[in-house]
LUMROTOR-395003 format. One line per 8 residues: number of its first residue (from 1); their letters; for each residue x, y, z of N, C-alpha, C. Coordinates in pm, whole numbers, padded with zeros to 5 digits. Layout:
LUMROTOR-395003
NUM) A) X,Y,Z,X,Y,Z,X,Y,Z ~ ...
end
This chain:
LUMROTOR-395003
1) MVRVWQIE) 00081,-00120,00002,-00004,-00007,00002,00083,00121,-00001 ~ 00075,00212,-00101,00145,00325,-00108,00070,00455,-00057 ~ 00131,00534,00023,00072,00656,00086,00160,00776,00075 ~ 00187,00806,-00056,00274,00930,-00081,00201,01023,-00170 ~ 00253,01151,-00195,00186,01235,-00270,00197,01212,-00426 ~ 00306,01234,-00484,00334,01217,-00621,00422,01096,-00644 ~ 00398,01013,-00733,00485,00888,-00759,00485,00869,-00915 ~ 00593,00789,-00946,00615,00747,-01090,00642,00595,-01072
9) LPPELGGL) 00543,00514,-01121,00568,00363,-01101,00696,00325,-01177 ~ 00789,00266,-01108,00912,00223,-01155,00895,00100,-01250 ~ 00961,00084,-01358,00955,-00035,-01439,00984,-00167,-01370 ~ 01066,-00166,-01270,01089,-00283,-01192,00977,-00342,-01119 ~ 00874,-00259,-01110,00749,-00312,-01044,00690,-00428,-01127 ~ 00704,-00424,-01256,00661,-00538,-01346,00727,-00672,-01305 ~ 00842,-00673,-01231,00906,-00792,-01202,00859,-00859,-01067 ~ 00768,-00798,-01003,00720,-00847,-00869,00610,-00957,-00902
17) VYLETLDI) 00650,-01066,-00944,00555,-01161,-01005,00461,-01216,-00894 ~ 00498,-01199,-00767,00417,-01253,-00655,00327,-01152,-00594 ~ 00333,-01027,-00647,00257,-00906,-00597,00105,-00939,-00608 ~ 00024,-00925,-00502,-00117,-00949,-00502,-00200,-00832,-00488 ~ -00152,-00729,-00419,-00223,-00598,-00393,-00136,-00479,-00422 ~ -00196,-00391,-00507,-00133,-00259,-00534,-00238,-00152,-00504 ~ -00212,-00078,-00402,-00306,00030,-00357,-00230,00163,-00370 ~ -00264,00238,-00467,-00201,00379,-00485,-00317,00484,-00487
25) ENCVLKKS) -00419,00459,-00410,-00536,00545,-00416,-00505,00689,-00380 ~ -00427,00707,-00276,-00398,00842,-00228,-00271,00909,-00298 ~ -00250,00863,-00416,-00135,00919,-00477,-00171,01000,-00607 ~ -00075,01079,-00657,-00092,01140,-00784,00015,01085,-00874 ~ -00032,01031,-00988,00075,00977,-01078,00129,01082,-01163 ~ 00260,01091,-01172,00329,01181,-01266,00306,01144,-01408 ~ 00296,01022,-01433,00278,00966,-01574,00172,00871,-01578 ~ 00124,00830,-01688,00023,00718,-01699,00095,00591,-01673
33) IPSDILVH) 00017,00500,-01637,00073,00364,-01596,00125,00290,-01719 ~ 00255,00250,-01723,00314,00181,-01833,00252,00041,-01858 ~ 00235,00008,-01977,00164,-00122,-01998,00250,-00243,-01956 ~ 00383,-00230,-01955,00458,-00342,-01921,00473,-00367,-01761 ~ 00397,-00295,-01689,00395,-00318,-01550,00271,-00397,-01504 ~ 00150,-00338,-01532,00028,-00408,-01474,-00001,-00539,-01538 ~ 00015,-00547,-01668,-00031,-00651,-01741,00069,-00775,-01733 ~ 00180,-00760,-01662,00267,-00863,-01644,00286,-00903,-01489
41) LPRLSCLV) 00179,-00881,-01414,00175,-00916,-01273,00083,-01036,-01259 ~ 00119,-01156,-01271,00039,-01269,-01284,-00060,-01298,-01166 ~ -00023,-01249,-01053,-00096,-01281,-00927,-00169,-01156,-00865 ~ -00168,-01050,-00940,-00236,-00923,-00900,-00385,-00949,-00886 ~ -00439,-00942,-00766,-00575,-00967,-00744,-00654,-00835,-00702 ~ -00575,-00741,-00650,-00642,-00616,-00602,-00561,-00498,-00647 ~ -00636,-00415,-00720,-00573,-00291,-00777,-00662,-00164,-00737 ~ -00607,-00085,-00658,-00688,00041,-00611,-00608,00153,-00664
49) LPNWAELP) -00680,00233,-00753,-00619,00352,-00818,-00675,00482,-00775 ~ -00592,00592,-00793,-00646,00719,-00776,-00753,00768,-00874 ~ -00818,00869,-00846,-00918,00916,-00939,-00841,00965,-01060 ~ -00897,00942,-01184,-00842,00989,-01314,-00713,00920,-01354 ~ -00686,00803,-01290,-00582,00719,-01337,-00605,00669,-01468 ~ -00515,00664,-01559,-00531,00612,-01688,-00467,00483,-01709 ~ -00538,00374,-01741,-00484,00241,-01744,-00430,00221,-01889 ~ -00330,00136,-01900,-00279,00106,-02036,-00353,00019,-02109
57) EGIDNMKS) -00331,-00005,-02239,-00393,-00105,-02318,-00354,-00242,-02278 ~ -00432,-00335,-02292,-00400,-00478,-02255,-00441,-00517,-02113 ~ -00537,-00444,-02053,-00581,-00489,-01920,-00663,-00620,-01925 ~ -00701,-00660,-02047,-00771,-00777,-02052,-00682,-00901,-02018 ~ -00556,-00881,-02008,-00461,-00981,-01975,-00443,-00999,-01825 ~ -00512,-00912,-01749,-00509,-00922,-01600,-00610,-01019,-01549 ~ -00599,-01140,-01580,-00705,-01234,-01551,-00720,-01268,-01410 ~ -00620,-01251,-01325,-00630,-01280,-01186,-00704,-01166,-01104
65) LRTLQVFG) -00730,-01056,-01169,-00779,-00942,-01083,-00913,-00976,-01038 ~ -00937,-00954,-00907,-01073,-00968,-00841,-01128,-00837,-00794 ~ -01042,-00741,-00758,-01089,-00610,-00710,-01020,-00502,-00797 ~ -01105,-00410,-00855,-01057,-00298,-00929,-01137,-00168,-00880 ~ -01051,-00078,-00833,-01106,00051,-00779,-00999,00151,-00810 ~ -01027,00268,-00853,-01156,00324,-00915,-01122,00332,-01058 ~ -01211,00273,-01151,-01188,00278,-01294,-01258,00399,-01348 ~ -01182,00504,-01393,-01232,00624,-01444,-01280,00606,-01589
73) LQKNSLEC) -01416,00622,-01605,-01468,00607,-01740,-01429,00719,-01839 ~ -01408,00842,-01789,-01384,00944,-01878,-01231,00936,-01927 ~ -01147,00916,-01829,-01007,00923,-01852,-00957,00803,-01938 ~ -01018,00683,-01926,-00977,00560,-01989,-01035,00558,-02128 ~ -00960,00477,-02216,-01012,00476,-02356,-01126,00381,-02372 ~ -01189,00382,-02487,-01304,00294,-02525,-01247,00155,-02525 ~ -01133,00141,-02571,-01072,00000,-02570,-01059,-00065,-02429 ~ -01014,00018,-02339,-01002,-00020,-02198,-01129,-00060,-02137
81) ILDLGELT) -01238,00019,-02171,-01374,-00008,-02115,-01418,-00139,-02169 ~ -01399,-00174,-02307,-01441,-00291,-02358,-01359,-00412,-02299 ~ -01223,-00386,-02265,-01132,-00487,-02207,-01193,-00525,-02073 ~ -01267,-00443,-02006,-01317,-00479,-01867,-01394,-00610,-01875 ~ -01465,-00630,-01984,-01546,-00741,-01998,-01468,-00881,-02001 ~ -01346,-00871,-02018,-01264,-00989,-02018,-01204,-01023,-01881 ~ -01223,-00945,-01783,-01179,-00963,-01645,-01285,-01039,-01569 ~ -01308,-01164,-01613,-01426,-01242,-01564,-01400,-01295,-01414
89) NLRELSLE) -01287,-01273,-01362,-01274,-01315,-01213,-01306,-01194,-01124 ~ -01341,-01078,-01182,-01369,-00963,-01092,-01485,-00996,-00995 ~ -01467,-00956,-00872,-01571,-00979,-00766,-01617,-00834,-00728 ~ -01517,-00726,-00736,-01559,-00591,-00689,-01507,-00499,-00787 ~ -01605,-00412,-00834,-01566,-00304,-00934,-01623,-00177,-00901 ~ -01534,-00066,-00888,-01583,00062,-00864,-01555,00151,-00986 ~ -01653,00229,-01025,-01645,00309,-01143,-01671,00448,-01117 ~ -01610,00541,-01194,-01634,00681,-01174,-01652,00749,-01313
97) GSSDLGTT) -01763,00831,-01318,-01791,00888,-01449,-01873,01012,-01433 ~ -01937,01067,-01537,-02016,01189,-01534,-02117,01181,-01637 ~ -02208,01281,-01641,-02323,01279,-01736,-02274,01298,-01880 ~ -02152,01340,-01909,-02109,01356,-02043,-02018,01253,-02102 ~ -02042,01128,-02063,-01963,01018,-02103,-01982,00988,-02247 ~ -02096,01006,-02303,-02126,00988,-02447,-02186,00842,-02460 ~ -02265,00830,-02571,-02337,00704,-02580,-02239,00587,-02614 ~ -02134,00614,-02681,-02035,00509,-02726,-01975,00436,-02600
105) KVDALACS) -01931,00524,-02508,-01859,00461,-02384,-01975,00400,-02298 ~ -02097,00455,-02284,-02195,00393,-02200,-02238,00263,-02252 ~ -02253,00255,-02386,-02284,00116,-02445,-02176,00020,-02426 ~ -02048,00071,-02445,-01933,-00020,-02427,-01930,-00071,-02278 ~ -01958,00011,-02177,-01962,-00017,-02045,-02070,-00138,-02017 ~ -02193,-00104,-02071,-02297,-00208,-02045,-02262,-00341,-02111 ~ -02198,-00339,-02228,-02155,-00468,-02285,-02057,-00540,-02195 ~ -01962,-00457,-02147,-01851,-00526,-02063,-01915,-00567,-01928
113) IGKLRNLK) -01994,-00490,-01866,-02047,-00523,-01730,-02142,-00650,-01741 ~ -02205,-00665,-01861,-02293,-00778,-01879,-02210,-00917,-01879 ~ -02092,-00902,-01916,-01999,-01023,-01914,-01944,-01060,-01779 ~ -01953,-00978,-01671,-01882,-00996,-01547,-01990,-01077,-01466 ~ -02011,-01199,-01483,-02103,-01274,-01411,-02073,-01312,-01269 ~ -01940,-01288,-01223,-01900,-01319,-01094,-01906,-01199,-00996 ~ -01940,-01087,-01054,-01937,-00966,-00969,-02020,-00984,-00835 ~ -01973,-00934,-00726,-02048,-00930,-00608,-02067,-00789,-00558
121) CLCFSGKN) -01990,-00690,-00606,-02002,-00553,-00562,-01976,-00466,-00681 ~ -02072,-00381,-00703,-02062,-00281,-00807,-02107,-00146,-00774 ~ -02002,-00053,-00780,-02038,00094,-00734,-02006,00189,-00848 ~ -02090,00292,-00858,-02065,00398,-00945,-02072,00531,-00878 ~ -01979,00615,-00905,-01985,00754,-00850,-01974,00858,-00964 ~ -02031,00965,-00945,-02045,01069,-01052,-02196,01082,-01082 ~ -02225,01125,-01210,-02361,01138,-01246,-02386,01087,-01387 ~ -02490,00997,-01408,-02524,00955,-01541,-02667,00930,-01541
129) YEFGNNQP) -02735,00949,-01650,-02879,00936,-01662,-02915,00854,-01782 ~ -02996,00763,-01768,-03060,00679,-01873,-03188,00738,-01912 ~ -03221,00756,-02036,-03354,00813,-02073,-03392,00768,-02214 ~ -03519,00781,-02247,-03567,00738,-02379,-03532,00603,-02420 ~ -03487,00591,-02544,-03453,00456,-02598,-03308,00427,-02562 ~ -03236,00502,-02495,-03094,00484,-02460,-03081,00431,-02319 ~ -03109,00310,-02292,-03109,00250,-02165,-03027,00129,-02155 ~ -02896,00129,-02182,-02815,00002,-02198,-02804,-00073,-02076
137) MASLSNPF) -02786,-00007,-01970,-02766,-00080,-01828,-02897,-00143,-01794 ~ -03006,-00077,-01811,-03135,-00135,-01769,-03175,-00242,-01859 ~ -03122,-00260,-01982,-03158,-00350,-02071,-03074,-00477,-02058 ~ -02982,-00487,-01967,-02898,-00609,-01949,-02987,-00737,-01926 ~ -02935,-00836,-01965,-03011,-00971,-01957,-02956,-01054,-01840 ~ -03024,-01055,-01732,-02996,-01135,-01620,-02852,-01133,-01576 ~ -02800,-01013,-01549,-02655,-01004,-01506,-02646,-01028,-01345 ~ -02515,-01039,-01308,-02486,-01033,-01167,-02562,-01128,-01076
145) QHMERLCL) -02568,-01258,-01099,-02643,-01341,-01011,-02589,-01357,-00882 ~ -02454,-01313,-00857,-02404,-01330,-00725,-02389,-01198,-00645 ~ -02453,-01093,-00712,-02438,-00959,-00650,-02487,-00945,-00505 ~ -02398,-00883,-00421,-02428,-00869,-00287,-02445,-00711,-00240 ~ -02374,-00634,-00324,-02373,-00488,-00296,-02376,-00408,-00430 ~ -02480,-00325,-00443,-02498,-00252,-00572,-02524,-00111,-00533 ~ -02432,-00028,-00564,-02440,00117,-00530,-02452,00196,-00659 ~ -02563,00220,-00706,-02588,00289,-00831,-02684,00411,-00807
153) QDWRFCRV) -02663,00486,-00695,-02742,00601,-00660,-02704,00718,-00759 ~ -02592,00714,-00816,-02549,00823,-00908,-02582,00786,-01052 ~ -02631,00660,-01074,-02662,00624,-01216,-02817,00620,-01216 ~ -02884,00719,-01271,-03021,00723,-01255,-03094,00640,-01384 ~ -03175,00550,-01347,-03255,00473,-01435,-03394,00537,-01467 ~ -03450,00508,-01571,-03583,00553,-01596,-03678,00486,-01500 ~ -03657,00358,-01485,-03739,00277,-01395,-03646,00167,-01319 ~ -03700,00104,-01226,-03619,-00006,-01159,-03601,-00118,-01261
161) PNWIAGFH) -03476,-00157,-01290,-03442,-00253,-01384,-03499,-00392,-01343 ~ -03560,-00464,-01436,-03632,-00587,-01402,-03522,-00692,-01361 ~ -03398,-00672,-01395,-03298,-00779,-01354,-03278,-00779,-01207 ~ -03306,-00682,-01128,-03290,-00690,-00988,-03370,-00784,-00926 ~ -03477,-00832,-00980,-03556,-00944,-00930,-03482,-01072,-00904 ~ -03372,-01099,-00979,-03303,-01222,-00964,-03180,-01217,-00862 ~ -03171,-01098,-00789,-03057,-01086,-00705,-03087,-01146,-00562 ~ -03087,-01278,-00548,-03129,-01341,-00423,-03020,-01325,-00319
169) CLRFLELS) -02893,-01287,-00356,-02784,-01268,-00256,-02768,-01109,-00222 ~ -02845,-01031,-00284,-02827,-00886,-00275,-02859,-00839,-00122 ~ -02762,-00771,-00062,-02777,-00726,00082,-02780,-00578,00092 ~ -02709,-00518,-00007,-02710,-00362,00009,-02735,-00309,-00130 ~ -02836,-00217,-00123,-02876,-00165,-00257,-02909,-00010,-00241 ~ -02830,00070,-00332,-02866,00208,-00338,-02898,00237,-00494 ~ -03020,00295,-00512,-03072,00299,-00644,-03143,00437,-00668 ~ -03133,00489,-00787,-03208,00615,-00830,-03275,00589,-00959
177) VEEMSTGV) -03412,00633,-00951,-03491,00612,-01079,-03569,00736,-01105 ~ -03621,00760,-01226,-03701,00870,-01264,-03837,00858,-01210 ~ -03896,00739,-01229,-04032,00709,-01184,-04047,00559,-01142 ~ -04138,00538,-01077,-04172,00389,-01031,-04319,00365,-01019 ~ -04347,00238,-01026,-04482,00184,-00995,-04490,00131,-00859 ~ -04620,00128,-00806,-04636,00065,-00672,-04595,-00080,-00678 ~ -04638,-00148,-00795,-04608,-00286,-00807,-04460,-00320,-00798 ~ -04377,-00230,-00845,-04227,-00254,-00838,-04182,-00256,-00696
185) VLLLLGAL) -04235,-00162,-00615,-04192,-00156,-00472,-04236,-00278,-00399 ~ -04363,-00325,-00429,-04420,-00436,-00347,-04366,-00571,-00397 ~ -04363,-00590,-00530,-04337,-00723,-00578,-04195,-00745,-00616 ~ -04114,-00638,-00649,-03981,-00665,-00697,-03884,-00635,-00582 ~ -03877,-00515,-00532,-03786,-00480,-00431,-03820,-00549,-00295 ~ -03942,-00554,-00275,-03990,-00608,-00145,-03964,-00760,-00131 ~ -03951,-00827,-00243,-03931,-00977,-00251,-03790,-01016,-00237 ~ -03695,-00915,-00243,-03553,-00958,-00234,-03526,-01026,-00094
193) PSLVHLRF) -03483,-01153,-00092,-03486,-01222,00043,-03363,-01184,00132 ~ -03262,-01125,00078,-03148,-01100,00162,-03110,-00953,00190 ~ -03204,-00865,00139,-03180,-00716,00141,-03184,-00665,00280 ~ -03069,-00610,00323,-03066,-00555,00460,-03065,-00397,00452 ~ -03012,-00342,00351,-02996,-00194,00337,-03055,-00155,00206 ~ -03145,-00060,00204,-03207,-00006,00089,-03216,00146,00093 ~ -03147,00210,-00009,-03162,00353,-00016,-03212,00382,-00165 ~ -03323,00452,-00160,-03402,00463,-00288,-03439,00605,-00316
201) DVIRIPDE) -03387,00655,-00432,-03425,00797,-00474,-03508,00789,-00593 ~ -03625,00863,-00589,-03723,00856,-00706,-03773,01003,-00723 ~ -03774,01039,-00855,-03819,01175,-00887,-03966,01177,-00884 ~ -04041,01101,-00951,-04178,01102,-00954,-04236,00973,-00894 ~ -04342,00989,-00803,-04399,00881,-00742,-04545,00871,-00793 ~ -04610,00753,-00797,-04747,00727,-00838,-04845,00777,-00747 ~ -04969,00798,-00794,-05082,00840,-00705,-05120,00723,-00607 ~ -05110,00602,-00661,-05152,00484,-00578,-05056,00462,-00458
209) RATLGVGL) -05113,00451,-00337,-05032,00426,-00218,-04964,00295,-00221 ~ -04851,00281,-00177,-04768,00159,-00157,-04789,00122,-00007 ~ -04866,00024,00019,-04878,-00027,00155,-04804,-00155,00176 ~ -04700,-00154,00256,-04610,-00259,00281,-04670,-00353,00379 ~ -04678,-00476,00346,-04740,-00574,00435,-04647,-00698,00475 ~ -04710,-00794,00531,-04638,-00914,00578,-04565,-00984,00458 ~ -04449,-01018,00491,-04366,-01090,00378,-04278,-01016,00294 ~ -04294,-00879,00288,-04210,-00787,00220,-04094,-00736,00299
217) FPVLEFFG) -03981,-00729,00235,-03858,-00687,00304,-03842,-00756,00429 ~ -03826,-00890,00424,-03824,-00971,00553,-03699,-00942,00640 ~ -03587,-00897,00584,-03468,-00887,00678,-03418,-00740,00664 ~ -03494,-00654,00606,-03441,-00516,00592,-03418,-00433,00731 ~ -03308,-00382,00740,-03282,-00308,00866,-03263,-00156,00847 ~ -03227,-00119,00726,-03217,00032,00695,-03298,00055,00576 ~ -03389,00156,00578,-03476,00194,00467,-03468,00348,00453 ~ -03412,00394,00339,-03404,00531,00313,-03466,00562,00180
225) VSSLENIA) -03554,00663,00174,-03616,00701,00049,-03631,00850,00043 ~ -03608,00906,-00081,-03626,01050,-00091,-03695,01075,-00234 ~ -03758,01186,-00239,-03833,01220,-00367,-03863,01369,-00363 ~ -03874,01425,-00480,-03923,01570,-00492,-04066,01584,-00461 ~ -04136,01466,-00457,-04279,01475,-00425,-04305,01432,-00279 ~ -04429,01428,-00239,-04470,01406,-00104,-04456,01256,-00078 ~ -04342,01205,-00039,-04328,01069,-00007,-04396,01015,00114 ~ -04422,01114,00203,-04493,01074,00328,-04634,01033,00294
233) AYLGFEAG) -04701,01085,00192,-04838,01043,00159,-04847,00919,00074 ~ -04724,00872,00038,-04721,00754,-00061,-04704,00630,00019 ~ -04620,00624,00115,-04589,00491,00179,-04664,00472,00310 ~ -04692,00345,00324,-04770,00304,00445,-04737,00167,00495 ~ -04759,00135,00605,-04720,00001,00664,-04838,-00073,00735 ~ -04845,-00202,00713,-04938,-00285,00771,-04883,-00369,00889 ~ -04955,-00415,00970,-04892,-00511,01075,-04803,-00609,01021 ~ -04685,-00630,01074,-04592,-00737,01033,-04498,-00690,00921
241) AMPNLQTL) -04519,-00555,00874,-04434,-00505,00767,-04294,-00489,00820 ~ -04197,-00506,00739,-04050,-00482,00769,-04021,-00520,00909 ~ -04023,-00650,00942,-04017,-00689,01075,-03887,-00666,01152 ~ -03781,-00637,01078,-03648,-00614,01126,-03595,-00472,01110 ~ -03683,-00379,01062,-03644,-00246,01031,-03597,-00171,01164 ~ -03475,-00120,01159,-03416,-00047,01266,-03409,00108,01241 ~ -03373,00142,01119,-03357,00284,01077,-03435,00325,00968 ~ -03517,00431,00968,-03593,00482,00863,-03552,00625,00829
249) RLRVYNWH) -03514,00647,00706,-03462,00778,00672,-03539,00836,00553 ~ -03599,00955,00569,-03682,01023,00473,-03617,01153,00427 ~ -03618,01184,00315,-03585,01313,00265,-03725,01393,00228 ~ -03775,01471,00311,-03908,01531,00290,-03893,01661,00225 ~ -03899,01672,00095,-03893,01797,00025,-04029,01872,00029 ~ -04134,01800,00002,-04265,01864,-00006,-04353,01779,00093 ~ -04349,01848,00213,-04432,01778,00319,-04561,01860,00339 ~ -04681,01784,00344,-04808,01852,00342,-04881,01815,00463
257) GTVLVGME) -04821,01800,00569,-04895,01766,00698,-04923,01622,00718 ~ -04878,01532,00633,-04899,01391,00645,-04782,01316,00689 ~ -04799,01208,00761,-04697,01124,00802,-04716,00981,00746 ~ -04622,00891,00756,-04640,00762,00706,-04736,00685,00790 ~ -04833,00632,00725,-04945,00552,00792,-04883,00420,00837 ~ -04917,00391,00963,-04885,00256,01012,-04744,00248,01072 ~ -04679,00362,01103,-04547,00356,01163,-04540,00278,01291 ~ -04648,00267,01361,-04659,00203,01496,-04634,00049,01472
265) HLLYLQEI) -04649,-00001,01343,-04631,-00139,01315,-04491,-00181,01310 ~ -04386,-00075,01303,-04252,-00096,01296,-04189,-00121,01433 ~ -04209,-00242,01491,-04184,-00259,01617,-04036,-00256,01666 ~ -03950,-00276,01566,-03800,-00268,01605,-03730,-00149,01561 ~ -03812,-00052,01519,-03762,00074,01470,-03689,00147,01588 ~ -03567,00186,01572,-03482,00261,01661,-03452,00406,01637 ~ -03453,00437,01507,-03421,00578,01464,-03496,00614,01343 ~ -03547,00741,01335,-03611,00801,01226,-03526,00924,01188
273) RLDGASDD) -03466,00935,01068,-03393,01039,01024,-03472,01117,00922 ~ -03485,01247,00938,-03563,01340,00846,-03477,01444,00792 ~ -03424,01425,00668,-03336,01517,00604,-03414,01642,00571 ~ -03361,01758,00617,-03412,01887,00584,-03548,01920,00646 ~ -03577,01848,00753,-03709,01863,00809,-03720,01976,00916 ~ -03835,02044,00925,-03856,02143,01026,-03890,02073,01159 ~ -03914,02155,01266,-03946,02096,01399,-04088,02044,01398 ~ -04184,02105,01324,-04315,02055,01319,-04323,01916,01246
281) VVSAFQEP) -04229,01897,01147,-04230,01769,01087,-04185,01665,01173 ~ -04081,01688,01250,-04028,01604,01342,-04128,01557,01442 ~ -04199,01658,01500,-04308,01634,01600,-04417,01545,01541 ~ -04452,01577,01410,-04558,01494,01356,-04516,01346,01336 ~ -04400,01329,01307,-04356,01187,01298,-04345,01114,01436 ~ -04330,01194,01545,-04318,01128,01665,-04453,01092,01731 ~ -04555,01166,01692,-04690,01137,01739,-04747,00997,01729 ~ -04743,00938,01606,-04787,00804,01596,-04715,00698,01689
289) LLGNRLVT) -04592,00726,01721,-04521,00645,01803,-04566,00656,01952 ~ -04590,00785,01996,-04631,00823,02126,-04776,00762,02149 ~ -04857,00756,02043,-04988,00719,02066,-05009,00567,02057 ~ -04908,00491,02040,-04911,00347,02018,-04893,00288,02151 ~ -05004,00211,02211,-04999,00150,02335,-04909,00030,02338 ~ -04877,-00023,02218,-04795,-00143,02218,-04648,-00109,02238 ~ -04615,00018,02246,-04476,00067,02266,-04472,00132,02409 ~ -04401,00079,02503,-04399,00142,02635,-04304,00263,02635
297) TDELSAVQ) -04315,00328,02747,-04230,00461,02750,-04089,00422,02749 ~ -04053,00318,02817,-03904,00284,02820,-03854,00243,02670 ~ -03939,00171,02604,-03903,00132,02468,-03905,00247,02373 ~ -03987,00345,02397,-03998,00461,02312,-03875,00546,02334 ~ -03806,00548,02449,-03693,00628,02465,-03588,00588,02376 ~ -03585,00471,02324,-03485,00428,02224,-03513,00469,02086 ~ -03639,00519,02058,-03673,00559,01924,-03648,00711,01915 ~ -03548,00736,01835,-03504,00882,01819,-03556,00932,01678
305) CKRV) -03615,01056,01679,-03665,01114,01554,-03573,01230,01542 ~ -03483,01229,01445,-03377,01320,01427,-03400,01409,01307 ~ -03373,01542,01329,-03361,01628,01203,-03223,01630,01149 ~ -03197,01590,01028,-03064,01573,00971,-03033,01700,00882
end
């Protein structure tokens, strides 16, 4: 692990044939990485790069790589993005990009990502938006069957991709969509059997209320949702809903005096976080808990309603 400011990778590094981890995240590279270094490290399994690092051609030869962080989509060439698809041993991939990537690179990325069947963790930072007929990531065919952690909050989909329904191992999900249907929340996301953490951003919500009942989100512990619309009037809970939920986080942009219906059914809730909420919003969310005779005073003292 290297922790210095500016470095130039020496050619001799390519001779370290037993090297397994190269971490230069907190460095600034004076020059681009020479091709005769990385592609000739037969045991390299973990590569952690600084932002904007430019990889050389031939990364498709790095067959032993299991972790790659951070791959810059803007800085690296189209050929490098296509070569990602040959790294079929990858388990963890972190990407960085922006909204001006261009259709060619986005299509190439989707093509490569679809080949990485063994991925367990995929994260994207930056901003990118899928819209209209250009939805290459949403159109993937049954990818990532072993996925455990998916952080795509900065990659906005038009709708929740259907392929998420097959993620039986998924534990951590952060997702952003333009719009959603109530059926997606109830039948697709709520049916994920291993999901523990869900952070969900949606621009437009439907008029039909989503009432979460028994059997949905069976092991979820953290539930965060934000919207430009009144999310408090959209979500509701029935008895037995989210039986393991401990933290509820809401970003209330347009609050119209309503609270989530059925919050008293969240028996293991320990904390409510309200981003950008005023004091009256905080008080309104506390009232259903105070009025619930199933929760004693001592138990209620552990339920914190915070303004964030």
